[in-house]
N, C-alpha and C positions, 0 to 999 in steps of 0.2 A: 734800455739805452734810448737816449733822446737824440735824434738826428737833427743837427743844426746847420745853418748856412751863414753864420755870422761872418762878416767881412768878405763874403763871396758876392760876386756880381754875376747875375744870370740874365740871359736873353731868352725870351720865349716868343717864337714866331706864331702868328695866327692866334694871338692871345686876347682878342677882343671879346670872345665868347667861348662857350663849350669847353672842351678839354684844355685848351691853352689858357683860358681865363683861370680855371681851377689850379693849373700848375703854377701860374704867376702868383695868385693869391696865397697859396700855401708856401711857396718859396719865401714870400715876403713875411708871412707869419713866423717863419722859422729863421728870420734874420737876414735874408738875402736882399741885396739891392737889385731891383728888377727893371729890365727894359721890356716894355710891353709893345711888341710889334703887331700891327694888324693893318692890312690894306683897307679893311672895312667894306669889302665887296660882297656880292651875293654868293650863294653856294656854288654857282657855276663860274665864279671869278669875275663877273662883270661889275662895273661901277666901283665905288670906293669913297670913303671919307674917314676921318680920324675920330669920329665920335665914340665908337666902341672902345678903342684903345684908351682914349682920354678918360672914359668912365671907369675903366679898370684901374688906371693910375690914381684917380681920385679916391676910389675905394681903398686902395693900399695906403695912400697918404692919410686918409681919415682914420685909419686903424693904427697910425704911428709908424708906418713903413716908408721906405724910400723907393721911388720909381719915376721913370720917364716914359713918354709915349714915342713911338716911331711909326710912321705910316707908309714906309717903303714897301715895294713889291719884292718878294724874295726871288722871283723869276727874272728880275733885272739885275745884272751884275753890279751896276753902279748903285742900285738900291740896296742890295745886300751889303755892299761895302759901307754904305752910309749907316746901316743898322749897327755895324760893329764900330764905326768911327764915332757915332753918337754915344755909344756905350763907353768908349775910351774917353771921350771928351767930358762926359758926366761923372764917371766913376774911376777912371784911370786904369782899368784892367777888365778882362773878361775871364771868368772861371767856368761858366756853365753855358752851354748852348742847347736849347731844346728845339729841334726842328719839327714843328707841329703844323705849320701852315699847309692848307690843302683845299682843293676844290673837287667837284664831281662833274663829269659830263657823260653820264651813263647812257649807253645804247648797245645793242648787240653789235658784234664786230661787222656784220654785213651792212648795218645801217650807219655805223659810225664814220664820220668824216675824218680824214687824216689831220685836219686842223684841230679837231677836238681831241684826237689822240695826242698830238704834239703838245697842246696846251696843258693837259694833265701831267705829262712828263715834265714840262717846263716848270710847273709849280712844285710838284711833289719831289721829283728827283733832282732837277737842276736847281730848284730853290734851296734844297738841302745842301747840294754841292756848293752853290754860291756862298751861302752863309758860313758853311764849314770852312771853305777855303779862305774867306775873309778873316775868320777867327783863328785859323790853324797856326800861323806863325807866332801869333801872340801867346798862344797856349804852349807851343813848343819852347819859346824863349823863356817863359816863366816857369817851365817844367811842371806845369799843372794844368789840367783841363778835363772837363767832363762834357761829353757830347751824347745826346740822346736822339736817335732817329725814330721816326714813327712809321712802322709798317702796318700791315693789316692781315687779317685772316684771308682776305681776298687775294692778297699777294702770296701768302704762304700756301694757300690751298685752292684758290680760284673762286670766282663768283660770277654767275650769269650776268651778262651785260656790263661787265667791268674789266674788259681786256686792257684798256688804257690805265686805269687805276691799279689793277693787279700787277701789270708790268712795272709800273713806277715803284710800287710798294716793295716788290721783291728785289728790285734793283738796289734799294736802300740797304737791304741785308748784305748784298754783295759789297756795297760801299763800306759798310761797317767792318766786314770781314777783313778787308785790306787795311783800313785805317787803324784797327786795333793792333795790327802788327807794326805799322809805321810809327804809331804814337807811344808804344809801350815803354821804350827806354827813356822817354821824356815825361812820363807821368801823365800822359793824356789817355784817358780811357773812353772807349766808344761803345755804346750799347743801343739796343733797339726795343721800343715798346710796341706791342700789338694790341691796341685798345679795342674793346667792344663796349660802345657807349652810346647814349642818346645825345645826339647833337643836331645842329641844323642839317647836317649831311645824312642823318639817319631817320629824322622824324617822319618822313614820308614813306618809308619802306618798312617800318616796324609797327606792330600793334601797340596800343596805348599801355597795356600791362607790361610789356617788355621795356618800353621806354621808361616807365616809372622805376623799374628795377635797375636799369642800366644808367645810373647817375654818373656823369663825368667825374665827379669828385672821388669815385671809387677806383678810378684808374690812376689818379694822381699819386697815391702812396708808392706805387711801383715805380713811377717815373722819377720821383724824388730819390728813391733808393738808388736807382741807376745813375743819378746825378750826384750822389753823395761821395764823401771822401772814401768810404769803405766799399764803393761800388765794385761789382765784378767787371770783367772786360770781355767784349765780344759776345754778349749775352742777349738773347731775345726773350722777353717776358710777355706772355699773353695776360691781359687783365680786363675784367669786366664783372660787374654786379657782385663784387667781393671775392671773385675767383681769381687766383694767380697761379701761373704755371710757367716754368722754363720751357722753351721750345728749342729743339735741335733739328738741324739738317743732318741726316745720318746716311750711312752707306753700308750695304750688306757685306758679308765676308767675301763674297765673290768666289769665282772658280777659275783656275788657269787651264786653258784649253790647248796650250802649245803654240807653235809658230806657224803651223799650216792649218788655219781655221777657215771653214766655209760657213755660209749661212745655215747649212744643215746642222753643223755642230752646235751653233747657237740655239737653233730650234730644239735639238735633242737634249740640250742641257739647260733649257729655260727654267726649269723648276729649281735648279741649283743657283743659277744666276740671279733669280728673283727672290731667293730665300732671305728674309730679313730677320731671322731668329737670332743672329749674332751681330746685328747692325750696331754701329758705333759712330760717333761724330769725329771729325778731324779738325785740327786747329788751323791748318793751312793747306793749300793745294799741293805743295811739295810733299806733305805727309802721305798723300794718296799715291804720288809717284813712287815714293820709297816703299810703300806697301806692295805696289805692283812689281817692282824690281826684286823685292824680297821673295815674292811668290815665284818669280822667274828663276831666281837663284836656287830655290828649293826644288824647282822642277828639273833643273839640270843635274 
């Protein structure tokens, strides 16, 4: 099967280099018209110019593709709206949004300023919210859309010195989990990629051998699948160095302890409460509530 994106219009944020650049280039190779967004700032979010985005656009055009550049900041609501408006002005629609833009402000929680915590949330979480909200109604109205969030193993599992980054990245999974429900009947699918790749954001924290194996272009195949017509919905995929795996948030079978429970009962039954041998994922929060009431009914 050959996955194509002919006649589709894709926006990739943070596409001036690294992962975003590879996503943009491959989408264009497979027929998409691409909007290359990049603020052009440093890894910590400072500064900015359009040179990187323009260079990617030129690379796409020289290969026969169609693309435009946009230098807006995703963390700014008006900037995010301009990304989508520029897309509509140039190509008349938006089919795919890949929320990839990000920065790092790593420090231990003890040493981290709240300004640095807020800034990372503003770019990763609110940047994705801003762009998604700007594109959402257009996708709903045309009854088609593919949105890819970018989480991280730091968000899924934690990573020393990245409390701000991890909090923002796991929040994007929560955003996906609700948007998959709200977009389903309109043909709008929302998925999440968890990349492990060598980029400007990782070049100072990984050994050279690992960086050589973790080429950004090895994440892109999973991203494009999550953005394709046949994409799943509400799915997290971990990807790096040619490795791909679906990731689930799961819940154990649990145990019903009755209506008069004390902390002693929880302590005495901790082995049952923490037993994950029958763990399973759930599609929505309401499903967990129904499970609990089902156990309650069985107990009575």
